[in-house]
N, C-alpha and C positions, 0 to 999 in steps of 0.2 A: 503493500499500499505506501502511497504517496501522499504527504502533506506539505504544502508550500505557502509561506506567506510572503512573497516577493516584493510587494509593490512598495512599501514603505521601509524595506530593510536596509540598514547600513550600519557600521559599528555601533553607533551610537543608540540604536533602537533594538539590534539584535538580542539583547537579553531580554529584553521586556517582550518581544515576539517569541522567544523561547518560553518565558514564563505562560504566556498566553496559550501557544500549542500544549503544554504540559496540563494546563488546566481543562482545555477541551477534551483531551485524550483521557483525562482523568473521569471527567463527565461522561464521555462517550463509553469508557470501558475498554478501549481497543485504540490501536492504530501504532505507527511506525513510532520509536523511541525519540526520534530528532526530525527536524525539519529538513526538507530537500533544499539545499541551496545551490545546487550546480546544475548543469545541462539546460538543454533548450526549453524554453518558456513555453512553445507551441506544443512540445514533445508532452510537457507535464500538464497542461489544461488539456489535451485531448487523449492522455493515457486511460486506457480501461482501469487502470489499478488506482487512478485518482481517488482519494479519500476527501480531501478539501484543498483548495487553493483560492488565492485571490487574483481576478483578472482586472482587466479595464473594459469601462463598457462599450468602447468601439469593437475590440475584436470579440466580446460577447455577441453583438448585435451583427457584426458584419461576418463571422465564421462559426462562432462556437455554439450558439444557442441551439441548434438542432441536434447538437452532439453531447451536450451537457444538461445537467440539471442545476437550476439556481436555488442555493441555499439561503441566502439572504444578504442584506445591504447594510453595512454599518452606518451608524450615526455618528458623525465626525464633529469635532471641537471647533466648528466654523459658524459663527454665531449669525453671520449674515445669509446663510443658506438652511431651507427648510431641512427636516430630519429626512437623512438617508440620501441627501444631494450634496454636492460639491461645486466648485466653479474652478476657474482659471485665475491667476494672477498676471496681469500683461505687465511685464516689468522692462524698465529702461535705466539707462545711467542716470543717477540723482542730480548731475548738472547739465543733462540734455534740456535745451529750452523748450522743446516741443511740448505741449500739453494737449492737442488735440489728437485722438488715436489715429484718424484718417491721414495726419502727416506723416506716419508712418508705414503707409500702405505699399510704397515702393522701395523702403528702407531694407537692409539686410535682417530678414527674420530666422531666428533661431528656433528649431522645434526638435524634440526627441525622436519620435517614431511616426511614421505615416500613419499608423494604425491607432494612435495616441488620441483618446477623447480630449483631454486636458490640454495636451501640446499641440494638436493639429487641428481636429474637429471643431472643439468648442471655440476657438479664436477665429477659425474661418467662418464659421456659422455666425458667431457675432458679428463679424465685420460684414459680411454679407447683408445682415439685417440693417445695417446703417450704410449701405452704399458702396462698400468698397471691400478689397481683399488684400491680404499679405501676399503681395504678387513676386516677392523676393526672396523666398524660403532657402534654407540649407539644413540637413540634418546632422545633429549631434550623437545622436544613440542615448541620451539621457537627460533628465530635467537639471540635475546640476550642471552638466556639460553645457546646456543651452545659457543658464544664468551665468556661468563664468565666462560663455562666448560674449555677452552682452558687457560683463565687467571688463573683460579685456579689450574690447572696442572690436571684435571680429564681427559683431552683430548689433543691431540698435535696439533690438525688442525681442521678446522671447515670453511664450504662454508656459507657466509653470502651475501644476497643480496645485491649489490651494493649501493643501495640507503639507505638501512637500516644500512648499515656499516656507511654512511656518518652521519645519524642521530645518530646512536650509538656514534660516535667520537665527536659528538657535545654535548652529555648530559651524557655520562657514563665515569668517568674517569679511570675505569679499562681497558679501551681500551689503555690507554697510555702503557701499559705493552705488547701491541701485535704489529705485523707489518704484512702486505700484502705481503703473499710470491709471490702470482701469481694471475692472474684474467682469469676467464673462456672466453669462446667464447660467443659473444653475441647472445641472443635470443629475441623474441619479448617479450616486457614488458608486464607487468600485466593488463589484459583486465578489460573493464569494460562491464557488460551484463545487460540485461533485460530478463523479462519471456518471453517465446518462442511467446505467442500471443500478444505481444506488437510491436509497430513499432520502430526500433531502432532510426530512421533520427530525429525525434525532440529531443530525448534526446541526441544524438550526437551534435546538434546544440545548445542545452541548456548548454551542460556541456563546450563546446567550449566557449560560451559566458560567463559563469562562471568563467573559468580559467583567461581568457583575462581581466575580472573585477578584480581579485585578487590583493592586494598590493603586491609591490615588496617582503615585508618582509614575506607575507604569501606564495608566491610562492618559496621563499628561503626555508622557513620552509618545505614547502611539497616536495620540490624538483622537481616541475613540471614546464614546461615551456609552453605547449601546447597539443593539441590532434590530432591525425591523424587516418585516418582509414587503417588498415592492413587487409587482407582478412583471413579468419579463415584457409584457407589452409595454410597460415605460420607457425601459431600455429602447426597444425597438423602434419607439416612436421618434426618438431623436435622428435627425435628419443626417445624411452621410455626405459631406462636402465633395469637391473634385478632389483627387487624389494629387500629391505634390509633384511636380515634374522631376526626372530623376537628377541628381546632383551631378 
C-alpha cells in the first residue's frame, strides 16, 4: 500500500506530515509504516496500491477523476477563502512600481507546472475574466522556484498556492523582497484521493480523526484545520485554460 502527502511537504513540514500520517494509520488500523516520498507522482496517484494521497485539483479533473475515489478536502488556514477552498497569490517584487495586474500581461510569468491549478489554471482563468492573459510564461517546476525567479529578476510575476506562499514566508527569507499584487478567485482545495477500488469512507473518518488529533503547532505548521466533503462536481466545474506554449 502507498500513502503520500507530497503537496506541502518540505523539510520544515515533514515531521508534522509524518505525525498526521501516523495518526491516520492508527485511526484506520492499517497502512504502510511510512509515507512514500520518492517516485513519480502520476504513478503514485494512479497506482492500484494507493491507500491515500493528496493531489491537485487540476490533475484530478483533467486526468485522475475517472480512475480514483475522492476521499475529502482539507479546510486550510486561509481566512479569505471559504471552507475547503484556496486561491493563488500573485507575487511580484516589492519594488516593482506596477500596481495593475494587467500591466503584467506580457511580463515574464513564472509557473510551476502546466497542470497546476494554483500555478497555471487559476491565474490564467482569473486574468481571462479581466480581459487579459499572462502571455509570456515559463515553467520552473515548483512554486518555490517560481517565487525565487521573481525575487532574482528572471520573472516579474508568479502565481503561488496561497498556503505554499504562507509556508515560504515562514521559512525563505528571499520572500521579504516580494509582495502580493492580488489573489485569484477561490477554487476547491487540493483533494485527498484513494484507488478506485477502495472505499473512501473509512479513510475520510480516519483522516478527520488524525487532523483533530494534531497538536496546535502541527496544525499551524501544515496550515490545516479540518476536513470536509466536497462533491467531485465542484472540482470538475472549474474551467481548464489553454495550455502554456512549450518552453
